[in-house]
C-alpha positions as CSV (number, residue, x, y, z in Angstrom):
1,M,-9.8,14.8,8.3
2,T,-10.1,11.3,6.3
3,E,-12.0,8.8,6.9
4,Y,-8.3,7.0,5.8
5,E,-6.8,8.8,8.4
6,T,-9.1,8.2,11.2
7,Q,-8.9,4.6,10.7
8,N,-5.5,4.0,10.3
9,R,-4.4,6.6,13.7
10,G,-6.6,3.5,15.5
11,E,-4.8,0.6,13.5
12,T,-3.2,-1.3,16.5
13,M,0.2,-3.7,16.6
14,G,-3.2,-6.9,16.2
15,D,-4.3,-5.2,13.3
16,R,-0.8,-4.7,11.1
17,F,0.9,-8.3,12.5
18,S,-3.1,-9.9,10.4
19,R,-2.2,-7.6,7.2
20,F,1.9,-8.5,7.0
21,S,0.6,-12.9,7.7
22,R,-2.2,-12.0,4.9
23,W,1.0,-10.1,3.2
24,L,2.9,-13.3,3.6
25,S,0.0,-16.6,2.8
26,R,0.0,-14.6,-0.2
27,R,3.3,-15.1,-1.3
28,P,5.1,-18.1,-2.7
29,M,7.2,-21.1,-1.2
30,E,10.8,-18.9,-1.5
31,S,9.3,-15.8,-0.3
32,W,8.9,-17.8,3.0
33,G,12.5,-18.7,2.3
34,F,13.6,-15.7,1.8
35,F,11.3,-14.2,4.9
36,I,12.9,-17.0,7.3
37,A,16.8,-16.7,5.9
38,G,16.2,-12.2,7.3
39,L,15.5,-13.1,10.6
40,I,17.9,-15.7,11.0
41,I,20.6,-13.6,9.8
42,A,18.9,-10.4,11.7
43,R,19.1,-12.4,14.6
44,I,23.1,-13.1,14.8
45,L,23.7,-9.5,12.7
46,F,21.3,-7.9,16.0
């Protein structure tokens, strides 16, 4: 196995959330609006 595969398997949910929050923080404010709207629509539908 390569180092990437072993590192990827050891990834926890907290790591994923922190990586996602870093990605979202680099996006412009318009993307935040679309993200929140998507959450609201998903909550209504599901």
